[in-house]
GUMARFI-501873 format. One line per 3 residues: number of its first residue (from 1); their letters; for each residue x, y, z of C-alpha. Coordinates in nm, 2 decimals. Layout:
N
NUM> a> X:Y:Z  ...;
! end
This chain:
224
1> mla> -3.44:-5.86:-3.31  -3.16:-5.66:-3.45  -2.87:-5.85:-3.51;
4> ein> -2.59:-5.79:-3.25  -2.27:-5.97:-3.09  -2.30:-6.03:-2.73;
7> erd> -2.01:-5.89:-2.53  -1.90:-6.22:-2.38  -1.86:-6.35:-2.72;
10> asg> -1.63:-6.06:-2.86  -1.26:-6.13:-2.92  -0.98:-5.94:-3.08;
13> eia> -1.01:-5.58:-3.19  -1.39:-5.57:-3.12  -1.33:-5.70:-2.75;
16> rtf> -1.07:-5.42:-2.73  -1.29:-5.16:-2.85  -1.60:-5.27:-2.64;
19> eei> -1.36:-5.24:-2.33  -1.24:-4.88:-2.43  -1.61:-4.77:-2.50;
22> rhl> -1.70:-4.90:-2.16  -1.45:-4.70:-1.98  -1.50:-4.39:-2.16;
25> wgv> -1.90:-4.41:-2.13  -1.84:-4.49:-1.76  -2.09:-4.77:-1.79;
28> pyv> -2.02:-5.16:-1.75  -2.17:-5.26:-2.08  -2.18:-5.16:-2.44;
31> sai> -2.48:-5.04:-2.61  -2.67:-5.20:-2.88  -2.54:-4.96:-3.16;
34> hrh> -2.18:-5.08:-3.07  -2.30:-5.44:-3.08  -2.47:-5.41:-3.40;
37> lat> -2.21:-5.24:-3.56  -1.98:-5.54:-3.47  -2.17:-5.78:-3.66;
40> rpg> -2.06:-5.60:-4.00  -1.72:-5.69:-4.08  -1.47:-5.41:-4.02;
43> vle> -1.74:-5.14:-3.95  -1.72:-5.09:-3.58  -1.32:-5.10:-3.61;
46> waw> -1.36:-4.84:-3.89  -1.62:-4.63:-3.70  -1.40:-4.64:-3.39;
49> eav> -1.07:-4.54:-3.52  -1.24:-4.24:-3.72  -1.40:-4.09:-3.38;
52> apa> -1.24:-4.23:-3.08  -1.02:-3.91:-3.03  -1.33:-3.70:-2.95;
55> frd> -1.43:-3.95:-2.69  -1.08:-4.02:-2.53  -1.04:-3.64:-2.43;
58> gra> -1.40:-3.61:-2.33  -1.51:-3.37:-2.57  -1.80:-3.57:-2.71;
61> qta> -1.91:-3.71:-2.38  -1.92:-3.35:-2.23  -2.12:-3.20:-2.55;
64> gwa> -2.36:-3.46:-2.54  -2.42:-3.45:-2.15  -2.46:-3.06:-2.20;
67> aad> -2.71:-3.12:-2.45  -2.92:-3.37:-2.26  -2.91:-3.13:-1.97;
70> gat> -3.13:-2.87:-2.13  -3.42:-3.15:-2.21  -3.72:-3.07:-1.99;
73> ipp> -3.98:-3.36:-1.99  -4.28:-3.36:-1.75  -4.22:-3.66:-1.48;
76> ldp> -4.44:-3.96:-1.45  -4.63:-3.98:-1.17  -4.46:-4.12:-0.86;
79> isr> -4.48:-4.49:-0.77  -4.56:-4.57:-0.42  -4.30:-4.82:-0.23;
82> dal> -4.59:-5.05:-0.13  -4.66:-5.09:-0.50  -4.31:-5.15:-0.57;
85> vlw> -4.31:-5.42:-0.32  -4.62:-5.58:-0.44  -4.43:-5.59:-0.77;
88> gld> -4.14:-5.78:-0.63  -3.89:-5.49:-0.60  -3.72:-5.49:-0.25;
91> dta> -3.47:-5.22:-0.13  -3.18:-5.41:-0.33  -3.38:-5.43:-0.64;
94> iet> -3.53:-5.05:-0.62  -3.16:-4.95:-0.61  -3.09:-5.18:-0.90;
97> vka> -3.35:-5.01:-1.11  -3.25:-4.67:-1.02  -2.87:-4.75:-1.13;
100> vae> -3.01:-4.90:-1.46  -3.20:-4.56:-1.51  -2.92:-4.37:-1.44;
103> gfv> -2.71:-4.57:-1.66  -2.91:-4.48:-1.96  -2.94:-4.14:-1.88;
106> rva> -2.56:-4.12:-1.87  -2.50:-4.33:-2.18  -2.79:-4.21:-2.44;
109> pvn> -2.65:-3.86:-2.51  -2.30:-4.02:-2.56  -2.45:-4.29:-2.80;
112> mmf> -2.61:-3.96:-2.99  -2.29:-3.81:-3.03  -2.13:-4.13:-3.16;
115> agl> -2.40:-4.18:-3.41  -2.39:-3.80:-3.52  -2.04:-3.82:-3.57;
118> vka> -2.02:-4.15:-3.78  -2.31:-4.00:-3.98  -2.12:-3.68:-4.05;
121> lie> -1.81:-3.90:-4.15  -2.02:-4.10:-4.40  -2.16:-3.75:-4.54;
124> gka> -1.84:-3.65:-4.62  -1.80:-3.39:-4.32  -1.45:-3.29:-4.18;
127> pve> -1.34:-3.41:-3.86  -1.27:-3.13:-3.58  -0.91:-3.22:-3.59;
130> era> -0.90:-3.18:-3.97  -1.06:-2.83:-3.97  -0.85:-2.72:-3.69;
133> agr> -0.53:-2.84:-3.87  -0.65:-2.64:-4.17  -0.64:-2.32:-3.97;
136> rek> -0.33:-2.42:-3.82  -0.49:-2.44:-3.46  -0.51:-2.72:-3.19;
139> paf> -0.86:-2.80:-3.07  -0.96:-2.59:-2.75  -1.04:-2.87:-2.53;
142> tdr> -0.76:-3.02:-2.30  -0.66:-3.36:-2.22  -0.74:-3.35:-1.86;
145> wsp> -1.05:-3.49:-1.86  -1.14:-3.84:-1.71  -1.46:-4.06:-1.73;
148> pvp> -1.72:-4.08:-1.45  -1.69:-4.37:-1.21  -1.85:-4.67:-1.36;
151> lpi> -2.20:-4.78:-1.23  -2.27:-5.11:-1.08  -2.30:-5.39:-1.31;
154> ppa> -2.68:-5.39:-1.43  -2.91:-5.71:-1.45  -2.85:-5.90:-1.78;
157> mva> -3.09:-5.80:-2.08  -3.36:-6.04:-2.14  -3.38:-6.23:-2.46;
160> ldt> -3.69:-6.16:-2.63  -3.72:-6.53:-2.77  -3.70:-6.69:-2.43;
163> ldp> -4.00:-6.49:-2.29  -4.37:-6.60:-2.24  -4.59:-6.45:-2.48;
166> alr> -4.76:-6.16:-2.26  -4.44:-6.04:-2.13  -4.26:-6.05:-2.49;
169> gvl> -4.58:-5.86:-2.63  -4.53:-5.61:-2.34  -4.18:-5.55:-2.42;
172> lqf> -4.25:-5.53:-2.80  -4.46:-5.23:-2.71  -4.15:-5.04:-2.65;
175> asm> -3.98:-5.16:-3.00  -3.89:-4.94:-3.29  -3.81:-5.07:-3.62;
178> adg> -3.44:-5.10:-3.73  -3.31:-5.23:-4.05  -3.64:-5.40:-4.09;
181> kpf> -3.64:-5.55:-3.74  -3.79:-5.46:-3.40  -3.51:-5.31:-3.16;
184> vpg> -3.63:-5.29:-2.78  -3.35:-5.05:-2.58  -3.18:-5.25:-2.34;
187> lyr> -3.33:-5.03:-2.05  -3.64:-5.21:-2.09  -3.49:-5.55:-2.15;
190> mia> -3.33:-5.49:-1.81  -3.64:-5.37:-1.60  -3.82:-5.68:-1.75;
193> hwp> -3.67:-5.89:-1.49  -3.97:-5.72:-1.27  -4.28:-5.77:-1.52;
196> dml> -4.54:-5.59:-1.33  -4.32:-5.28:-1.33  -4.27:-5.31:-1.71;
199> ahl> -4.63:-5.34:-1.76  -4.70:-5.02:-1.58  -4.43:-4.84:-1.77;
202> atv> -4.60:-4.97:-2.09  -4.92:-4.86:-1.97  -4.81:-4.49:-1.89;
205> lvp> -4.51:-4.44:-2.07  -4.56:-4.58:-2.42  -4.83:-4.35:-2.49;
208> rla> -4.63:-4.04:-2.37  -4.34:-4.14:-2.58  -4.58:-4.12:-2.90;
211> spd> -4.69:-3.78:-2.79  -4.62:-3.45:-2.98  -4.46:-3.31:-2.70;
214> msa> -4.22:-3.59:-2.65  -4.16:-3.57:-3.03  -4.07:-3.23:-3.03;
217> acd> -3.83:-3.27:-2.73  -3.66:-3.53:-2.90  -3.62:-3.33:-3.21;
220> rlr> -3.48:-3.04:-2.98  -3.24:-3.26:-2.84  -3.13:-3.39:-3.17;
223> sr> -3.08:-3.06:-3.31  -2.85:-2.96:-2.99;
! end
């Protein structure tokens, strides 16, 4: 798996950065992109210092969510409550899974904005503040924005090396390669607490993720 620092093991400036990201993203966890950058000495600290102003006043989050609102993807077929019960999801677990999904809907566009801003800096593009200063103008966005109310604490992400081979194999169906290693998004590592549901999603969702229509939708979202 892609190297990462566990949130509970973070200390010093990394721990403070994690805390601010959790607050500004409105979720009770830090995503893999930040946990991975934290393994590289000084990288997360540099990246966050460079782009944090766009997140502290909400410009980046607002832009990311606006871009995602325009995405249109046909939904999967609904799952009956009886099937969910057979898979071990009672009413509490169903609400937990819904909150997990809502968290990733909230956080994914903001992570894309973070990655895009850091990529732009690496490529030598001037931040908005520098361009505005060059025109002797102030950015139009005000500082009255506040983050959304945090979602409930989700179930812990399972560690792949602790799973039986079958469940690990199902999870790896959702993997992509990053830095030469498999990366499984945290969404599926949380849903893995309900293996039958995860297996269903691997059957119906994985082929769709690889479809031309989905690739086109992702390209449109990245472009926005």
